[in-house]
C-alpha positions as CSV (number, residue, x, y, z in Angstrom):
1,M,0.0,0.0,0.0
2,P,1.5,3.5,-0.8
3,T,2.3,5.1,2.5
4,K,2.7,8.7,3.7
5,P,3.5,8.7,7.3
6,T,2.3,11.2,9.6
7,K,4.7,11.8,12.5
8,P,4.1,13.8,15.7
9,T,5.1,17.4,15.2
10,D,5.8,20.5,17.4
11,T,3.7,22.6,15.0
12,A,0.7,22.8,17.5
13,N,2.9,24.5,19.9
14,T,5.0,26.9,17.8
15,P,4.1,30.6,17.4
16,P,1.2,31.0,14.9
17,E,1.9,32.7,11.5
18,A,0.2,35.8,10.8
19,D,-3.1,34.4,9.6
20,A,-3.4,31.6,11.9
21,D,-6.3,33.0,13.5
22,V,-8.3,32.7,10.2
23,R,-6.6,30.1,8.3
24,G,-5.7,26.5,8.8
25,L,-4.3,23.6,6.7
26,L,-6.4,21.0,4.9
27,G,-4.6,18.8,2.6
28,D,-1.7,20.9,1.2
29,R,-3.6,24.1,1.3
30,R,-4.1,26.8,3.7
31,V,-7.7,27.7,3.9
32,H,-9.9,29.8,5.8
33,R,-10.8,28.1,9.1
34,V,-14.6,28.5,8.4
35,G,-15.8,26.9,5.2
36,Y,-19.3,25.7,4.2
37,G,-21.1,22.3,4.6
38,A,-23.6,21.6,1.8
39,M,-25.8,18.9,3.1
40,Q,-28.6,21.3,3.6
41,L,-28.6,22.2,0.1
42,E,-30.7,19.2,-1.0
43,H,-33.6,20.8,0.5
44,V,-33.5,24.0,-1.5
45,P,-34.2,24.7,-5.4
46,R,-31.1,24.4,-7.6
47,Q,-30.9,28.0,-8.4
48,E,-31.0,29.2,-4.8
49,A,-28.3,26.6,-4.1
50,I,-26.2,27.8,-6.7
51,A,-26.8,31.4,-5.5
52,L,-25.7,30.6,-2.1
53,L,-22.7,28.9,-3.2
54,R,-21.5,31.5,-5.2
55,R,-22.3,34.1,-2.3
56,A,-20.1,31.8,0.0
57,V,-17.2,32.1,-2.4
58,E,-17.6,35.9,-2.4
59,L,-17.4,36.3,1.1
60,G,-14.1,34.1,1.4
61,V,-15.1,30.4,1.3
62,D,-12.4,28.3,0.1
63,H,-13.5,25.0,1.2
64,V,-16.9,23.2,0.7
65,D,-17.9,19.7,2.2
66,T,-20.2,17.7,0.4
67,A,-21.3,13.9,-0.9
68,H,-22.8,12.3,-3.7
69,F,-25.4,11.0,-1.6
70,Y,-26.6,14.4,-0.7
71,G,-29.9,14.2,-2.9
72,A,-28.7,11.9,-5.0
73,G,-26.1,13.7,-6.5
74,A,-28.0,17.0,-6.7
75,V,-26.1,18.9,-4.3
76,N,-22.7,17.9,-6.2
77,E,-24.1,19.1,-9.5
78,A,-25.1,22.4,-8.0
79,I,-21.6,22.6,-6.5
80,G,-20.0,22.0,-10.0
81,S,-22.2,24.6,-11.8
82,A,-21.7,27.0,-9.2
83,L,-17.9,26.8,-9.0
84,A,-17.1,26.0,-12.7
85,Q,-15.4,29.4,-13.1
86,Q,-13.6,29.1,-9.6
87,R,-12.7,25.6,-9.3
88,D,-8.9,26.0,-8.6
89,G,-9.8,28.4,-5.7
90,V,-12.2,26.4,-3.8
91,L,-11.0,22.8,-2.1
92,I,-13.8,20.2,-2.5
93,A,-14.0,17.8,0.2
94,S,-16.3,14.8,-0.4
95,K,-17.1,11.6,1.4
96,V,-17.8,7.8,0.9
97,G,-19.0,4.9,2.9
98,A,-22.8,5.4,2.5
99,T,-25.1,5.6,-0.7
100,H,-28.4,7.2,-1.5
101,E,-31.2,4.9,-1.0
102,P,-34.5,6.3,-0.8
103,A,-36.3,3.1,0.5
104,A,-33.8,2.7,3.3
105,E,-34.3,4.1,6.9
106,Y,-33.1,7.8,6.5
107,G,-32.5,7.6,2.8
108,L,-29.1,6.0,3.2
109,A,-27.5,2.6,3.1
110,P,-24.0,1.6,4.1
111,A,-21.5,1.4,1.2
112,Q,-18.2,0.2,3.2
113,R,-16.7,-2.3,0.9
114,P,-13.9,-1.3,-1.1
115,E,-15.4,-1.8,-4.5
116,Q,-18.5,0.4,-3.0
117,L,-15.9,3.2,-2.0
118,R,-14.4,2.9,-5.5
119,A,-18.0,3.3,-7.0
120,E,-19.0,6.1,-4.8
121,V,-15.7,8.1,-5.6
122,E,-16.6,7.6,-9.4
123,A,-20.1,8.8,-8.7
124,N,-18.7,11.9,-7.1
125,L,-16.6,12.7,-10.0
126,R,-19.4,12.5,-12.3
127,S,-21.9,14.7,-10.3
128,L,-19.4,17.2,-9.5
129,G,-18.2,17.4,-13.2
130,V,-14.5,17.1,-12.2
131,D,-11.7,14.4,-12.9
132,R,-10.2,14.8,-9.4
133,I,-11.4,15.3,-5.9
134,D,-9.4,17.2,-3.7
135,L,-10.1,15.3,-0.5
136,V,-12.2,12.4,0.1
137,N,-13.5,11.4,3.7
138,L,-14.0,7.8,4.6
139,R,-17.0,7.7,6.7
140,R,-16.9,4.6,9.0
141,L,-20.0,3.3,10.4
142,D,-18.8,1.4,13.4
143,G,-18.0,4.4,15.6
144,G,-20.2,5.8,18.5
145,G,-21.1,9.0,16.5
146,P,-24.8,9.7,14.8
147,G,-25.4,7.7,11.8
148,I,-26.6,4.7,10.1
149,R,-24.6,1.3,11.2
150,A,-22.9,-1.4,9.1
151,S,-23.6,-5.0,9.7
152,G,-23.2,-8.1,7.8
153,D,-20.9,-7.7,4.8
154,Q,-20.7,-4.0,5.5
155,V,-18.4,-4.6,8.3
156,V,-15.0,-4.0,6.5
157,D,-11.5,-4.0,7.6
158,L,-10.1,-0.4,7.8
159,D,-6.8,-1.5,6.4
160,D,-8.8,-2.9,3.2
161,Q,-10.8,0.3,2.8
162,L,-7.6,2.6,3.0
163,A,-6.0,0.6,0.6
164,A,-8.6,1.2,-2.1
165,L,-8.5,5.0,-1.5
166,A,-4.7,5.0,-1.5
167,D,-4.9,3.4,-4.8
168,L,-7.2,6.1,-6.0
169,R,-4.8,8.7,-4.7
170,Q,-1.9,7.1,-6.4
171,A,-3.6,7.0,-9.5
172,G,-4.5,10.9,-9.0
173,T,-8.0,10.3,-8.9
174,I,-8.3,11.9,-5.5
175,G,-6.0,14.1,-3.7
176,H,-6.1,13.7,0.0
177,I,-7.7,11.0,2.2
178,G,-9.5,12.0,5.4
179,L,-11.4,10.0,8.2
180,S,-14.7,10.5,9.5
181,N,-16.6,9.0,12.5
182,V,-13.5,7.3,13.8
183,T,-11.7,6.3,17.2
184,R,-8.4,7.3,18.3
185,A,-7.2,3.7,17.6
186,Q,-8.4,3.7,14.2
187,L,-6.9,7.0,13.4
188,R,-3.5,5.7,14.6
189,Q,-4.0,2.6,12.6
190,A,-4.4,4.8,9.3
191,L,-1.7,7.3,10.0
192,P,0.8,5.2,7.7
193,V,-1.5,5.9,4.8
194,G,-1.7,9.6,5.3
195,I,-4.6,11.2,6.7
196,A,-5.2,14.9,6.1
197,C,-8.5,15.6,8.2
198,V,-10.7,13.9,10.7
199,Q,-14.5,14.6,10.8
200,N,-16.0,13.6,14.0
201,H,-19.1,14.6,16.2
202,Y,-18.0,17.3,18.5
203,N,-19.0,20.7,19.9
204,L,-19.1,22.6,22.9
205,L,-21.7,20.5,25.0
206,D,-20.5,17.0,23.5
207,R,-16.9,16.4,23.7
208,T,-17.0,12.5,23.9
209,D,-14.4,12.4,21.0
210,A,-11.8,14.6,22.8
211,P,-9.2,11.7,22.6
212,V,-9.6,11.8,18.8
213,L,-8.9,15.6,18.9
214,D,-6.0,15.1,21.2
215,E,-4.4,12.8,18.6
216,C,-5.0,15.5,15.9
217,R,-3.4,18.1,18.0
218,A,-0.4,15.7,18.6
219,R,-0.2,15.0,14.7
220,N,-1.2,18.4,13.3
221,I,-4.1,16.9,11.5
222,A,-7.0,19.0,10.5
223,W,-10.0,18.7,12.9
224,V,-13.3,19.2,11.2
225,P,-16.3,18.7,13.7
226,F,-19.8,18.0,12.4
227,F,-22.8,19.0,14.3
228,P,-20.8,22.0,15.6
229,L,-23.8,23.6,17.0
230,G,-25.8,20.3,17.9
231,S,-26.6,19.0,21.5
232,G,-28.6,22.3,22.0
233,V,-25.5,24.5,21.9
234,T,-27.2,27.7,20.9
235,A,-30.0,27.2,23.6
236,H,-27.8,26.8,26.5
237,P,-28.1,29.6,29.1
238,A,-24.1,30.1,29.3
239,V,-24.0,30.3,25.4
240,L,-26.8,32.8,25.5
241,A,-25.1,34.7,28.2
242,A,-21.8,34.8,26.5
243,A,-23.8,36.0,23.3
244,E,-25.0,39.0,25.0
245,R,-21.8,40.0,26.5
246,T,-19.8,39.6,23.3
247,D,-22.6,41.3,20.9
248,A,-22.6,37.9,19.0
249,S,-25.3,35.6,18.0
250,P,-25.2,32.0,20.1
251,A,-24.2,30.3,16.8
252,Q,-21.4,32.4,16.7
253,V,-20.3,32.0,20.3
254,G,-20.5,28.1,19.9
255,L,-18.4,28.2,16.5
256,A,-15.7,30.8,18.3
257,W,-15.4,28.4,21.2
258,L,-14.6,25.7,18.7
259,L,-12.1,27.8,16.6
260,G,-10.2,28.8,19.8
261,H,-10.3,25.3,21.4
262,A,-7.6,23.8,18.9
263,P,-5.5,25.5,16.3
264,Q,-6.2,22.4,14.0
265,T,-9.9,23.2,14.0
266,L,-11.7,23.9,10.7
267,L,-15.4,24.3,10.7
268,I,-18.1,23.6,7.8
269,P,-21.4,24.8,9.2
270,G,-24.2,24.5,6.9
271,T,-27.1,26.6,6.2
272,T,-29.7,27.7,3.4
273,K,-29.8,31.4,4.5
274,P,-27.5,34.0,3.3
275,A,-27.8,36.0,6.4
276,H,-26.8,32.9,8.6
277,L,-24.0,32.0,6.2
278,E,-22.4,35.4,6.6
279,Q,-23.1,35.2,10.5
280,N,-21.2,31.8,10.6
281,L,-18.1,33.3,8.5
282,R,-18.0,36.1,11.0
283,A,-17.2,33.6,13.9
284,V,-13.5,34.2,13.3
285,D,-14.0,37.6,14.5
286,V,-15.6,37.1,17.9
287,H,-13.3,37.4,20.7
288,L,-14.2,35.3,24.0
289,D,-12.2,36.7,26.9
290,A,-10.6,34.5,29.4
291,D,-13.6,34.5,32.0
292,T,-16.1,33.7,29.2
293,R,-13.8,30.9,27.6
294,A,-13.1,29.3,31.3
295,E,-16.8,29.1,31.9
296,L,-17.7,27.5,28.4
297,D,-14.6,25.2,28.8
298,G,-16.4,24.0,32.2
299,L,-19.6,23.1,30.6
300,G,-18.3,19.8,29.0
301,N,-17.2,18.7,32.6
302,R,-20.6,19.7,34.2
303,I,-23.0,18.1,31.5
304,E,-23.7,14.5,31.8
305,H,-23.5,12.7,28.6
306,T,-26.7,11.0,27.7
307,G,-26.1,9.5,24.5
308,R,-26.4,10.4,20.9
309,T,-29.8,9.5,19.8
310,K,-29.7,11.4,16.4
311,N,-29.5,8.7,14.1
312,T,-29.0,10.4,10.9
313,A,-26.2,10.9,8.4
314,H,-23.6,13.0,10.2
315,E,-23.4,16.3,8.6
316,P,-22.6,20.1,9.7
317,T,-25.5,22.2,10.5
318,S,-25.9,25.7,12.0
């Protein structure tokens, strides 16, 4: 298997570059730390989706998260149309591991076998209208996060999955490999292949996957939490109070906390509203003073984890 060893570095503790507060590394590009998650676009008309995507780019978004199984390719097709003239300036990250299945619960079925991963990559290429995808995230279906679960022949060894994706990277079909919904042990297992990012469920109120974040910190791997505003973040009294003190929205407080929690964090909140899009992007400008941050830091220690009951396809929402 082609390998790209990822070794622990001290970069997480070195003085930041001038733009480190607003930019982070994703694959081989430095991107704005707040991008855009496109899942919700399957619920809006195509022309509205295209207009929102173009507005996002106008506002500085330079990485977009998507998947072919969003609307059976409809979201990817909107992205391909919207970004046709700006393709080189926007990193597109897609994901594989599931497939659109209207008759299945939640409209998705597992697609974990290596041949299915390859087929999903090909489907993404077609619906995006490209011959190379910048980053492909492997969504595992055996983790503790929200989402459909693998069973039977869909329970596949991680090494076999990574080998299939590494072959596609070697062929130039994909640029980088990421992981989603993985444990710390699985991340460590995957390191020899070269991992660009990890997408796991994590937010101010649910830090169950903190050990995975710790590994990303140690390895300087991009951490892209999904459901960044889930678990009731924007309705929590401490978040509402912080929003009032900082003259920000509760959503901005939740996103700003994540950005300040780890320098490797990149965010991909999704929305269908231009106003919310602009608010999300301005989260990089929200300053949480030491007392506010200490109070928010403590929330994760005081709130009892009651389990993740939202069994849907994992995706970023706002």
